[in-house]
PyMOL Python script that loads the backbone (N, CA, C, O; Angstrom):
from pymol import cmd

cmd.read_pdbstr("""\
ATOM      1  N   MET A   1       0.848  -1.179   0.000  1.00  0.00           N
ATOM      2  CA  MET A   1       0.000   0.000   0.000  1.00  0.00           C
ATOM      3  C   MET A   1       0.890   1.238   0.000  1.00  0.00           C
ATOM      4  O   MET A   1       1.911   1.284   0.686  1.00  0.00           O
ATOM      5  N   THR A   2       0.494   2.225  -0.768  1.00  0.00           N
ATOM      6  CA  THR A   2       1.229   3.481  -0.846  1.00  0.00           C
ATOM      7  C   THR A   2       0.546   4.517   0.045  1.00  0.00           C
ATOM      8  O   THR A   2      -0.680   4.589   0.128  1.00  0.00           O
ATOM      9  N   HIS A   3       1.375   5.306   0.701  1.00  0.00           N
ATOM     10  CA  HIS A   3       0.889   6.395   1.540  1.00  0.00           C
ATOM     11  C   HIS A   3       1.470   7.709   1.046  1.00  0.00           C
ATOM     12  O   HIS A   3       2.513   7.749   0.393  1.00  0.00           O
ATOM     13  N   LEU A   4       0.773   8.767   1.372  1.00  0.00           N
ATOM     14  CA  LEU A   4       1.233  10.121   1.089  1.00  0.00           C
ATOM     15  C   LEU A   4       1.331  10.851   2.415  1.00  0.00           C
ATOM     16  O   LEU A   4       0.361  10.902   3.172  1.00  0.00           O
ATOM     17  N   LEU A   5       2.492  11.412   2.701  1.00  0.00           N
ATOM     18  CA  LEU A   5       2.713  12.196   3.904  1.00  0.00           C
ATOM     19  C   LEU A   5       3.000  13.629   3.485  1.00  0.00           C
ATOM     20  O   LEU A   5       3.866  13.880   2.648  1.00  0.00           O
ATOM     21  N   VAL A   6       2.269  14.562   4.072  1.00  0.00           N
ATOM     22  CA  VAL A   6       2.445  15.981   3.751  1.00  0.00           C
ATOM     23  C   VAL A   6       2.670  16.724   5.058  1.00  0.00           C
ATOM     24  O   VAL A   6       1.968  16.503   6.045  1.00  0.00           O
ATOM     25  N   ARG A   7       3.657  17.608   5.047  1.00  0.00           N
ATOM     26  CA  ARG A   7       3.990  18.415   6.234  1.00  0.00           C
ATOM     27  C   ARG A   7       4.131  19.857   5.778  1.00  0.00           C
ATOM     28  O   ARG A   7       4.874  20.156   4.843  1.00  0.00           O
ATOM     29  N   HIS A   8       3.404  20.753   6.455  1.00  0.00           N
ATOM     30  CA  HIS A   8       3.553  22.169   6.141  1.00  0.00           C
ATOM     31  C   HIS A   8       3.094  23.051   7.279  1.00  0.00           C
ATOM     32  O   HIS A   8       2.391  22.613   8.189  1.00  0.00           O
ATOM     33  N   LYS A   9       3.506  24.307   7.208  1.00  0.00           N
ATOM     34  CA  LYS A   9       3.094  25.325   8.168  1.00  0.00           C
ATOM     35  C   LYS A   9       1.881  26.044   7.588  1.00  0.00           C
ATOM     36  O   LYS A   9       1.740  26.186   6.374  1.00  0.00           O
ATOM     37  N   ILE A  10       1.009  26.495   8.491  1.00  0.00           N
ATOM     38  CA  ILE A  10      -0.182  27.235   8.090  1.00  0.00           C
ATOM     39  C   ILE A  10      -0.285  28.503   8.925  1.00  0.00           C
ATOM     40  O   ILE A  10       0.297  28.604  10.005  1.00  0.00           O
ATOM     41  N   ALA A  11      -1.027  29.454   8.412  1.00  0.00           N
ATOM     42  CA  ALA A  11      -1.207  30.720   9.130  1.00  0.00           C
ATOM     43  C   ALA A  11      -2.250  30.602  10.232  1.00  0.00           C
ATOM     44  O   ALA A  11      -2.074  31.157  11.317  1.00  0.00           O
ATOM     45  N   ASP A  12      -3.337  29.879   9.960  1.00  0.00           N
ATOM     46  CA  ASP A  12      -4.449  29.788  10.915  1.00  0.00           C
ATOM     47  C   ASP A  12      -5.148  28.445  10.726  1.00  0.00           C
ATOM     48  O   ASP A  12      -5.697  28.181   9.656  1.00  0.00           O
ATOM     49  N   PHE A  13      -5.137  27.593  11.752  1.00  0.00           N
ATOM     50  CA  PHE A  13      -5.675  26.242  11.611  1.00  0.00           C
ATOM     51  C   PHE A  13      -7.157  26.245  11.257  1.00  0.00           C
ATOM     52  O   PHE A  13      -7.575  25.495  10.375  1.00  0.00           O
ATOM     53  N   ALA A  14      -7.951  27.063  11.919  1.00  0.00           N
ATOM     54  CA  ALA A  14      -9.405  27.067  11.674  1.00  0.00           C
ATOM     55  C   ALA A  14      -9.717  27.398  10.217  1.00  0.00           C
ATOM     56  O   ALA A  14     -10.553  26.738   9.599  1.00  0.00           O
ATOM     57  N   LYS A  15      -9.062  28.401   9.669  1.00  0.00           N
ATOM     58  CA  LYS A  15      -9.268  28.767   8.262  1.00  0.00           C
ATOM     59  C   LYS A  15      -8.785  27.639   7.344  1.00  0.00           C
ATOM     60  O   LYS A  15      -9.476  27.252   6.402  1.00  0.00           O
ATOM     61  N   TRP A  16      -7.599  27.125   7.632  1.00  0.00           N
ATOM     62  CA  TRP A  16      -7.030  26.051   6.820  1.00  0.00           C
ATOM     63  C   TRP A  16      -7.954  24.840   6.790  1.00  0.00           C
ATOM     64  O   TRP A  16      -8.177  24.259   5.728  1.00  0.00           O
ATOM     65  N   LYS A  17      -8.495  24.450   7.948  1.00  0.00           N
ATOM     66  CA  LYS A  17      -9.300  23.233   8.051  1.00  0.00           C
ATOM     67  C   LYS A  17     -10.579  23.333   7.220  1.00  0.00           C
ATOM     68  O   LYS A  17     -10.992  22.348   6.609  1.00  0.00           O
ATOM     69  N   VAL A  18     -11.202  24.492   7.188  1.00  0.00           N
ATOM     70  CA  VAL A  18     -12.416  24.678   6.377  1.00  0.00           C
ATOM     71  C   VAL A  18     -12.107  24.441   4.901  1.00  0.00           C
ATOM     72  O   VAL A  18     -12.849  23.734   4.220  1.00  0.00           O
ATOM     73  N   VAL A  19     -11.027  25.021   4.405  1.00  0.00           N
ATOM     74  CA  VAL A  19     -10.650  24.863   2.997  1.00  0.00           C
ATOM     75  C   VAL A  19     -10.212  23.424   2.730  1.00  0.00           C
ATOM     76  O   VAL A  19     -10.569  22.851   1.701  1.00  0.00           O
ATOM     77  N   PHE A  20      -9.449  22.840   3.639  1.00  0.00           N
ATOM     78  CA  PHE A  20      -9.004  21.452   3.504  1.00  0.00           C
ATOM     79  C   PHE A  20     -10.200  20.507   3.396  1.00  0.00           C
ATOM     80  O   PHE A  20     -10.237  19.650   2.513  1.00  0.00           O
ATOM     81  N   ASP A  21     -11.163  20.658   4.283  1.00  0.00           N
ATOM     82  CA  ASP A  21     -12.348  19.793   4.263  1.00  0.00           C
ATOM     83  C   ASP A  21     -13.160  19.976   2.986  1.00  0.00           C
ATOM     84  O   ASP A  21     -13.691  19.004   2.447  1.00  0.00           O
ATOM     85  N   ALA A  22     -13.263  21.200   2.500  1.00  0.00           N
ATOM     86  CA  ALA A  22     -14.031  21.474   1.282  1.00  0.00           C
ATOM     87  C   ALA A  22     -13.376  20.861   0.046  1.00  0.00           C
ATOM     88  O   ALA A  22     -14.044  20.670  -0.970  1.00  0.00           O
ATOM     89  N   HIS A  23     -12.098  20.555   0.117  1.00  0.00           N
ATOM     90  CA  HIS A  23     -11.345  20.015  -1.016  1.00  0.00           C
ATOM     91  C   HIS A  23     -11.313  18.481  -1.020  1.00  0.00           C
ATOM     92  O   HIS A  23     -10.674  17.876  -1.881  1.00  0.00           O
ATOM     93  N   ARG A  24     -11.996  17.857  -0.064  1.00  0.00           N
ATOM     94  CA  ARG A  24     -11.975  16.394   0.093  1.00  0.00           C
ATOM     95  C   ARG A  24     -12.386  15.664  -1.179  1.00  0.00           C
ATOM     96  O   ARG A  24     -11.744  14.683  -1.553  1.00  0.00           O
ATOM     97  N   SER A  25     -13.446  16.119  -1.855  1.00  0.00           N
ATOM     98  CA  SER A  25     -13.913  15.410  -3.054  1.00  0.00           C
ATOM     99  C   SER A  25     -12.837  15.401  -4.139  1.00  0.00           C
ATOM    100  O   SER A  25     -12.729  14.428  -4.885  1.00  0.00           O
ATOM    101  N   ASN A  26     -12.046  16.458  -4.239  1.00  0.00           N
ATOM    102  CA  ASN A  26     -10.958  16.494  -5.216  1.00  0.00           C
ATOM    103  C   ASN A  26      -9.893  15.443  -4.879  1.00  0.00           C
ATOM    104  O   ASN A  26      -9.384  14.755  -5.763  1.00  0.00           O
ATOM    105  N   ARG A  27      -9.569  15.331  -3.593  1.00  0.00           N
ATOM    106  CA  ARG A  27      -8.602  14.306  -3.172  1.00  0.00           C
ATOM    107  C   ARG A  27      -9.153  12.911  -3.456  1.00  0.00           C
ATOM    108  O   ARG A  27      -8.442  12.047  -3.969  1.00  0.00           O
ATOM    109  N   ASN A  28     -10.414  12.702  -3.122  1.00  0.00           N
ATOM    110  CA  ASN A  28     -11.022  11.388  -3.339  1.00  0.00           C
ATOM    111  C   ASN A  28     -11.024  11.007  -4.815  1.00  0.00           C
ATOM    112  O   ASN A  28     -10.798   9.845  -5.152  1.00  0.00           O
ATOM    113  N   GLN A  29     -11.275  11.965  -5.691  1.00  0.00           N
ATOM    114  CA  GLN A  29     -11.254  11.688  -7.133  1.00  0.00           C
ATOM    115  C   GLN A  29      -9.866  11.271  -7.600  1.00  0.00           C
ATOM    116  O   GLN A  29      -9.725  10.549  -8.587  1.00  0.00           O
ATOM    117  N   ALA A  30      -8.847  11.730  -6.887  1.00  0.00           N
ATOM    118  CA  ALA A  30      -7.470  11.368  -7.231  1.00  0.00           C
ATOM    119  C   ALA A  30      -7.047  10.076  -6.529  1.00  0.00           C
ATOM    120  O   ALA A  30      -5.892   9.663  -6.629  1.00  0.00           O
ATOM    121  N   GLY A  31      -7.979   9.440  -5.819  1.00  0.00           N
ATOM    122  CA  GLY A  31      -7.661   8.192  -5.141  1.00  0.00           C
ATOM    123  C   GLY A  31      -6.874   8.383  -3.863  1.00  0.00           C
ATOM    124  O   GLY A  31      -6.151   7.485  -3.432  1.00  0.00           O
ATOM    125  N   ILE A  32      -7.013   9.561  -3.251  1.00  0.00           N
ATOM    126  CA  ILE A  32      -6.289   9.901  -2.025  1.00  0.00           C
ATOM    127  C   ILE A  32      -7.289   9.956  -0.876  1.00  0.00           C
ATOM    128  O   ILE A  32      -8.213  10.769  -0.883  1.00  0.00           O
ATOM    129  N   GLN A  33      -7.096   9.085   0.107  1.00  0.00           N
ATOM    130  CA  GLN A  33      -8.007   8.993   1.253  1.00  0.00           C
ATOM    131  C   GLN A  33      -7.301   9.472   2.523  1.00  0.00           C
ATOM    132  O   GLN A  33      -6.224   8.984   2.865  1.00  0.00           O
ATOM    133  N   GLU A  34      -7.904  10.413   3.204  1.00  0.00           N
ATOM    134  CA  GLU A  34      -7.362  10.959   4.448  1.00  0.00           C
ATOM    135  C   GLU A  34      -7.386   9.905   5.558  1.00  0.00           C
ATOM    136  O   GLU A  34      -8.388   9.218   5.758  1.00  0.00           O
ATOM    137  N   LYS A  35      -6.269   9.791   6.269  1.00  0.00           N
ATOM    138  CA  LYS A  35      -6.173   8.885   7.417  1.00  0.00           C
ATOM    139  C   LYS A  35      -5.926   9.647   8.711  1.00  0.00           C
ATOM    140  O   LYS A  35      -6.573   9.377   9.723  1.00  0.00           O
ATOM    141  N   LEU A  36      -4.994  10.601   8.687  1.00  0.00           N
ATOM    142  CA  LEU A  36      -4.669  11.372   9.886  1.00  0.00           C
ATOM    143  C   LEU A  36      -4.421  12.832   9.548  1.00  0.00           C
ATOM    144  O   LEU A  36      -3.803  13.156   8.534  1.00  0.00           O
ATOM    145  N   VAL A  37      -4.914  13.705  10.415  1.00  0.00           N
ATOM    146  CA  VAL A  37      -4.582  15.126  10.390  1.00  0.00           C
ATOM    147  C   VAL A  37      -4.012  15.431  11.760  1.00  0.00           C
ATOM    148  O   VAL A  37      -4.723  15.354  12.762  1.00  0.00           O
ATOM    149  N   LEU A  38      -2.741  15.777  11.813  1.00  0.00           N
ATOM    150  CA  LEU A  38      -2.048  16.004  13.082  1.00  0.00           C
ATOM    151  C   LEU A  38      -1.503  17.423  13.137  1.00  0.00           C
ATOM    152  O   LEU A  38      -1.145  18.009  12.115  1.00  0.00           O
ATOM    153  N   ARG A  39      -1.448  17.967  14.359  1.00  0.00           N
ATOM    154  CA  ARG A  39      -0.876  19.300  14.583  1.00  0.00           C
ATOM    155  C   ARG A  39       0.291  19.189  15.546  1.00  0.00           C
ATOM    156  O   ARG A  39       0.321  18.313  16.411  1.00  0.00           O
ATOM    157  N   GLY A  40       1.242  20.081  15.386  1.00  0.00           N
ATOM    158  CA  GLY A  40       2.381  20.089  16.291  1.00  0.00           C
ATOM    159  C   GLY A  40       1.960  20.414  17.715  1.00  0.00           C
ATOM    160  O   GLY A  40       1.122  21.290  17.935  1.00  0.00           O
ATOM    161  N   VAL A  41       2.535  19.716  18.678  1.00  0.00           N
ATOM    162  CA  VAL A  41       2.243  19.983  20.089  1.00  0.00           C
ATOM    163  C   VAL A  41       2.784  21.353  20.476  1.00  0.00           C
ATOM    164  O   VAL A  41       2.090  22.132  21.129  1.00  0.00           O
ATOM    165  N   ASP A  42       4.001  21.646  20.083  1.00  0.00           N
ATOM    166  CA  ASP A  42       4.623  22.928  20.416  1.00  0.00           C
ATOM    167  C   ASP A  42       4.315  24.017  19.403  1.00  0.00           C
ATOM    168  O   ASP A  42       4.501  25.201  19.688  1.00  0.00           O
ATOM    169  N   ASP A  43       3.847  23.631  18.228  1.00  0.00           N
ATOM    170  CA  ASP A  43       3.516  24.591  17.173  1.00  0.00           C
ATOM    171  C   ASP A  43       2.216  24.140  16.504  1.00  0.00           C
ATOM    172  O   ASP A  43       2.253  23.342  15.568  1.00  0.00           O
ATOM    173  N   PRO A  44       1.063  24.642  16.970  1.00  0.00           N
ATOM    174  CA  PRO A  44      -0.222  24.202  16.414  1.00  0.00           C
ATOM    175  C   PRO A  44      -0.446  24.609  14.961  1.00  0.00           C
ATOM    176  O   PRO A  44      -1.423  24.186  14.343  1.00  0.00           O
ATOM    177  N   ASN A  45       0.452  25.428  14.409  1.00  0.00           N
ATOM    178  CA  ASN A  45       0.359  25.788  12.993  1.00  0.00           C
ATOM    179  C   ASN A  45       1.259  24.926  12.116  1.00  0.00           C
ATOM    180  O   ASN A  45       1.462  25.232  10.941  1.00  0.00           O
ATOM    181  N   LEU A  46       1.795  23.857  12.680  1.00  0.00           N
ATOM    182  CA  LEU A  46       2.492  22.824  11.917  1.00  0.00           C
ATOM    183  C   LEU A  46       1.495  21.690  11.734  1.00  0.00           C
ATOM    184  O   LEU A  46       0.976  21.148  12.710  1.00  0.00           O
ATOM    185  N   VAL A  47       1.231  21.332  10.484  1.00  0.00           N
ATOM    186  CA  VAL A  47       0.253  20.292  10.181  1.00  0.00           C
ATOM    187  C   VAL A  47       0.965  19.150   9.453  1.00  0.00           C
ATOM    188  O   VAL A  47       1.760  19.376   8.541  1.00  0.00           O
ATOM    189  N   VAL A  48       0.662  17.920   9.877  1.00  0.00           N
ATOM    190  CA  VAL A  48       1.161  16.723   9.221  1.00  0.00           C
ATOM    191  C   VAL A  48      -0.046  15.889   8.828  1.00  0.00           C
ATOM    192  O   VAL A  48      -0.909  15.601   9.658  1.00  0.00           O
ATOM    193  N   LEU A  49      -0.105  15.503   7.560  1.00  0.00           N
ATOM    194  CA  LEU A  49      -1.246  14.772   7.009  1.00  0.00           C
ATOM    195  C   LEU A  49      -0.777  13.428   6.482  1.00  0.00           C
ATOM    196  O   LEU A  49       0.280  13.325   5.861  1.00  0.00           O
ATOM    197  N   LEU A  50      -1.575  12.401   6.737  1.00  0.00           N
ATOM    198  CA  LEU A  50      -1.278  11.073   6.211  1.00  0.00           C
ATOM    199  C   LEU A  50      -2.485  10.586   5.426  1.00  0.00           C
ATOM    200  O   LEU A  50      -3.618  10.630   5.905  1.00  0.00           O
ATOM    201  N   PHE A  51      -2.223  10.124   4.215  1.00  0.00           N
ATOM    202  CA  PHE A  51      -3.268   9.624   3.316  1.00  0.00           C
ATOM    203  C   PHE A  51      -2.866   8.251   2.796  1.00  0.00           C
ATOM    204  O   PHE A  51      -1.681   7.918   2.770  1.00  0.00           O
ATOM    205  N   THR A  52      -3.852   7.450   2.381  1.00  0.00           N
ATOM    206  CA  THR A  52      -3.575   6.266   1.578  1.00  0.00           C
ATOM    207  C   THR A  52      -3.784   6.656   0.123  1.00  0.00           C
ATOM    208  O   THR A  52      -4.588   7.535  -0.188  1.00  0.00           O
ATOM    209  N   VAL A  53      -3.052   5.995  -0.760  1.00  0.00           N
ATOM    210  CA  VAL A  53      -3.076   6.322  -2.179  1.00  0.00           C
ATOM    211  C   VAL A  53      -3.469   5.072  -2.962  1.00  0.00           C
ATOM    212  O   VAL A  53      -2.809   4.037  -2.865  1.00  0.00           O
ATOM    213  N   ALA A  54      -4.545   5.177  -3.736  1.00  0.00           N
ATOM    214  CA  ALA A  54      -5.016   4.041  -4.544  1.00  0.00           C
ATOM    215  C   ALA A  54      -4.280   3.950  -5.876  1.00  0.00           C
ATOM    216  O   ALA A  54      -4.040   2.852  -6.379  1.00  0.00           O
ATOM    217  N   ASP A  55      -3.918   5.107  -6.455  1.00  0.00           N
ATOM    218  CA  ASP A  55      -3.287   5.148  -7.774  1.00  0.00           C
ATOM    219  C   ASP A  55      -2.153   6.169  -7.713  1.00  0.00           C
ATOM    220  O   ASP A  55      -2.399   7.375  -7.693  1.00  0.00           O
ATOM    221  N   LEU A  56      -0.924   5.687  -7.685  1.00  0.00           N
ATOM    222  CA  LEU A  56       0.230   6.567  -7.514  1.00  0.00           C
ATOM    223  C   LEU A  56       0.322   7.626  -8.605  1.00  0.00           C
ATOM    224  O   LEU A  56       0.602   8.788  -8.310  1.00  0.00           O
ATOM    225  N   ALA A  57       0.096   7.252  -9.845  1.00  0.00           N
ATOM    226  CA  ALA A  57       0.189   8.217 -10.951  1.00  0.00           C
ATOM    227  C   ALA A  57      -0.835   9.343 -10.779  1.00  0.00           C
ATOM    228  O   ALA A  57      -0.501  10.517 -10.943  1.00  0.00           O
ATOM    229  N   LYS A  58      -2.075   8.990 -10.451  1.00  0.00           N
ATOM    230  CA  LYS A  58      -3.111  10.009 -10.238  1.00  0.00           C
ATOM    231  C   LYS A  58      -2.764  10.902  -9.052  1.00  0.00           C
ATOM    232  O   LYS A  58      -2.976  12.113  -9.100  1.00  0.00           O
ATOM    233  N   ALA A  59      -2.235  10.309  -7.995  1.00  0.00           N
ATOM    234  CA  ALA A  59      -1.884  11.082  -6.809  1.00  0.00           C
ATOM    235  C   ALA A  59      -0.751  12.059  -7.106  1.00  0.00           C
ATOM    236  O   ALA A  59      -0.784  13.202  -6.652  1.00  0.00           O
ATOM    237  N   LYS A  60       0.249  11.616  -7.866  1.00  0.00           N
ATOM    238  CA  LYS A  60       1.357  12.510  -8.219  1.00  0.00           C
ATOM    239  C   LYS A  60       0.869  13.659  -9.095  1.00  0.00           C
ATOM    240  O   LYS A  60       1.327  14.792  -8.944  1.00  0.00           O
ATOM    241  N   THR A  61      -0.049  13.375 -10.001  1.00  0.00           N
ATOM    242  CA  THR A  61      -0.626  14.437 -10.827  1.00  0.00           C
ATOM    243  C   THR A  61      -1.381  15.430  -9.954  1.00  0.00           C
ATOM    244  O   THR A  61      -1.279  16.640 -10.151  1.00  0.00           O
ATOM    245  N   PHE A  62      -2.133  14.918  -8.994  1.00  0.00           N
ATOM    246  CA  PHE A  62      -2.911  15.771  -8.091  1.00  0.00           C
ATOM    247  C   PHE A  62      -2.010  16.692  -7.268  1.00  0.00           C
ATOM    248  O   PHE A  62      -2.274  17.891  -7.176  1.00  0.00           O
ATOM    249  N   VAL A  63      -0.945  16.144  -6.667  1.00  0.00           N
ATOM    250  CA  VAL A  63      -0.113  16.978  -5.787  1.00  0.00           C
ATOM    251  C   VAL A  63       0.675  18.037  -6.547  1.00  0.00           C
ATOM    252  O   VAL A  63       1.148  18.999  -5.941  1.00  0.00           O
ATOM    253  N   SER A  64       0.824  17.884  -7.852  1.00  0.00           N
ATOM    254  CA  SER A  64       1.529  18.902  -8.637  1.00  0.00           C
ATOM    255  C   SER A  64       0.569  19.788  -9.437  1.00  0.00           C
ATOM    256  O   SER A  64       1.004  20.577 -10.276  1.00  0.00           O
ATOM    257  N   SER A  65      -0.725  19.658  -9.180  1.00  0.00           N
ATOM    258  CA  SER A  65      -1.728  20.378  -9.971  1.00  0.00           C
ATOM    259  C   SER A  65      -1.860  21.850  -9.556  1.00  0.00           C
ATOM    260  O   SER A  65      -1.671  22.190  -8.388  1.00  0.00           O
ATOM    261  N   PRO A  66      -2.186  22.712 -10.517  1.00  0.00           N
ATOM    262  CA  PRO A  66      -2.461  24.119 -10.201  1.00  0.00           C
ATOM    263  C   PRO A  66      -3.636  24.253  -9.220  1.00  0.00           C
ATOM    264  O   PRO A  66      -3.642  25.152  -8.380  1.00  0.00           O
ATOM    265  N   ASP A  67      -4.624  23.364  -9.327  1.00  0.00           N
ATOM    266  CA  ASP A  67      -5.771  23.413  -8.420  1.00  0.00           C
ATOM    267  C   ASP A  67      -5.325  23.258  -6.973  1.00  0.00           C
ATOM    268  O   ASP A  67      -5.779  24.003  -6.104  1.00  0.00           O
ATOM    269  N   LEU A  68      -4.453  22.311  -6.705  1.00  0.00           N
ATOM    270  CA  LEU A  68      -3.989  22.118  -5.332  1.00  0.00           C
ATOM    271  C   LEU A  68      -3.153  23.308  -4.872  1.00  0.00           C
ATOM    272  O   LEU A  68      -3.293  23.756  -3.734  1.00  0.00           O
ATOM    273  N   ARG A  69      -2.293  23.819  -5.734  1.00  0.00           N
ATOM    274  CA  ARG A  69      -1.485  24.997  -5.359  1.00  0.00           C
ATOM    275  C   ARG A  69      -2.382  26.177  -5.000  1.00  0.00           C
ATOM    276  O   ARG A  69      -2.133  26.864  -4.009  1.00  0.00           O
ATOM    277  N   GLU A  70      -3.425  26.420  -5.798  1.00  0.00           N
ATOM    278  CA  GLU A  70      -4.359  27.513  -5.513  1.00  0.00           C
ATOM    279  C   GLU A  70      -5.102  27.273  -4.202  1.00  0.00           C
ATOM    280  O   GLU A  70      -5.291  28.198  -3.412  1.00  0.00           O
ATOM    281  N   THR A  71      -5.516  26.050  -3.978  1.00  0.00           N
ATOM    282  CA  THR A  71      -6.238  25.715  -2.752  1.00  0.00           C
ATOM    283  C   THR A  71      -5.339  25.895  -1.533  1.00  0.00           C
ATOM    284  O   THR A  71      -5.787  26.397  -0.502  1.00  0.00           O
ATOM    285  N   MET A  72      -4.092  25.495  -1.640  1.00  0.00           N
ATOM    286  CA  MET A  72      -3.165  25.649  -0.523  1.00  0.00           C
ATOM    287  C   MET A  72      -2.911  27.124  -0.225  1.00  0.00           C
ATOM    288  O   MET A  72      -2.836  27.520   0.938  1.00  0.00           O
ATOM    289  N   THR A  73      -2.782  27.923  -1.254  1.00  0.00           N
ATOM    290  CA  THR A  73      -2.605  29.362  -1.056  1.00  0.00           C
ATOM    291  C   THR A  73      -3.835  29.947  -0.381  1.00  0.00           C
ATOM    292  O   THR A  73      -3.720  30.718   0.571  1.00  0.00           O
ATOM    293  N   LYS A  74      -5.004  29.584  -0.872  1.00  0.00           N
ATOM    294  CA  LYS A  74      -6.271  30.071  -0.304  1.00  0.00           C
ATOM    295  C   LYS A  74      -6.411  29.679   1.165  1.00  0.00           C
ATOM    296  O   LYS A  74      -6.952  30.447   1.961  1.00  0.00           O
ATOM    297  N   SER A  75      -5.931  28.497   1.531  1.00  0.00           N
ATOM    298  CA  SER A  75      -6.090  28.005   2.899  1.00  0.00           C
ATOM    299  C   SER A  75      -5.078  28.600   3.882  1.00  0.00           C
ATOM    300  O   SER A  75      -5.240  28.471   5.095  1.00  0.00           O
ATOM    301  N   GLY A  76      -4.049  29.242   3.364  1.00  0.00           N
ATOM    302  CA  GLY A  76      -3.057  29.863   4.245  1.00  0.00           C
ATOM    303  C   GLY A  76      -1.822  29.027   4.503  1.00  0.00           C
ATOM    304  O   GLY A  76      -1.147  29.220   5.514  1.00  0.00           O
ATOM    305  N   VAL A  77      -1.510  28.091   3.598  1.00  0.00           N
ATOM    306  CA  VAL A  77      -0.272  27.326   3.726  1.00  0.00           C
ATOM    307  C   VAL A  77       0.901  28.274   3.512  1.00  0.00           C
ATOM    308  O   VAL A  77       0.910  29.072   2.575  1.00  0.00           O
ATOM    309  N   LEU A  78       1.885  28.173   4.392  1.00  0.00           N
ATOM    310  CA  LEU A  78       3.061  29.039   4.336  1.00  0.00           C
ATOM    311  C   LEU A  78       4.246  28.256   3.782  1.00  0.00           C
ATOM    312  O   LEU A  78       4.554  27.165   4.262  1.00  0.00           O
ATOM    313  N   GLY A  79       4.895  28.803   2.791  1.00  0.00           N
ATOM    314  CA  GLY A  79       6.083  28.153   2.240  1.00  0.00           C
ATOM    315  C   GLY A  79       5.748  26.923   1.425  1.00  0.00           C
ATOM    316  O   GLY A  79       4.595  26.672   1.073  1.00  0.00           O
ATOM    317  N   GLN A  80       6.792  26.164   1.138  1.00  0.00           N
ATOM    318  CA  GLN A  80       6.672  24.959   0.316  1.00  0.00           C
ATOM    319  C   GLN A  80       6.395  23.759   1.215  1.00  0.00           C
ATOM    320  O   GLN A  80       7.141  23.531   2.168  1.00  0.00           O
ATOM    321  N   PRO A  81       5.348  22.985   0.941  1.00  0.00           N
ATOM    322  CA  PRO A  81       5.078  21.796   1.761  1.00  0.00           C
ATOM    323  C   PRO A  81       6.089  20.689   1.466  1.00  0.00           C
ATOM    324  O   PRO A  81       6.650  20.610   0.372  1.00  0.00           O
ATOM    325  N   GLU A  82       6.305  19.844   2.461  1.00  0.00           N
ATOM    326  CA  GLU A  82       7.093  18.630   2.266  1.00  0.00           C
ATOM    327  C   GLU A  82       6.096  17.529   1.878  1.00  0.00           C
ATOM    328  O   GLU A  82       5.140  17.266   2.608  1.00  0.00           O
ATOM    329  N   VAL A  83       6.325  16.891   0.729  1.00  0.00           N
ATOM    330  CA  VAL A  83       5.419  15.868   0.213  1.00  0.00           C
ATOM    331  C   VAL A  83       6.240  14.597  -0.021  1.00  0.00           C
ATOM    332  O   VAL A  83       7.221  14.602  -0.765  1.00  0.00           O
ATOM    333  N   LEU A  84       5.816  13.509   0.632  1.00  0.00           N
ATOM    334  CA  LEU A  84       6.526  12.237   0.510  1.00  0.00           C
ATOM    335  C   LEU A  84       5.555  11.121   0.159  1.00  0.00           C
ATOM    336  O   LEU A  84       4.507  10.986   0.792  1.00  0.00           O
ATOM    337  N   PHE A  85       5.891  10.327  -0.837  1.00  0.00           N
ATOM    338  CA  PHE A  85       5.159   9.104  -1.136  1.00  0.00           C
ATOM    339  C   PHE A  85       5.939   7.965  -0.502  1.00  0.00           C
ATOM    340  O   PHE A  85       7.149   7.848  -0.694  1.00  0.00           O
ATOM    341  N   LEU A  86       5.237   7.124   0.257  1.00  0.00           N
ATOM    342  CA  LEU A  86       5.879   6.073   1.033  1.00  0.00           C
ATOM    343  C   LEU A  86       5.192   4.733   0.812  1.00  0.00           C
ATOM    344  O   LEU A  86       3.989   4.672   0.559  1.00  0.00           O
ATOM    345  N   SER A  87       5.968   3.666   0.909  1.00  0.00           N
ATOM    346  CA  SER A  87       5.356   2.323   0.833  1.00  0.00           C
ATOM    347  C   SER A  87       5.964   1.437   1.893  1.00  0.00           C
ATOM    348  O   SER A  87       5.595   0.268   2.007  1.00  0.00           O
TER     349      SER A  87
END
""", "prot")
cmd.dss("prot")
cmd.show_as("cartoon", "prot")
cmd.util.cbc("prot")
cmd.orient("prot")
């Protein structure tokens, strides 16, 4: 099974979470299923996400898509996220 791990800083968790949740159908269409949403204990604006991936090619296309970049900007993601595909 392939997993996707994403780590990034955000400006405001409440704002980010609303946009993140609204984007769920886009992730699901790419075969990406949310498993964990974690926040830093010492830094609540550090978010770590774990997903399962059904189709690696579709998932890679999704994470490099302009739609995701726009959504991340809209949600308040700061800087470049760390994105790892793991098996």
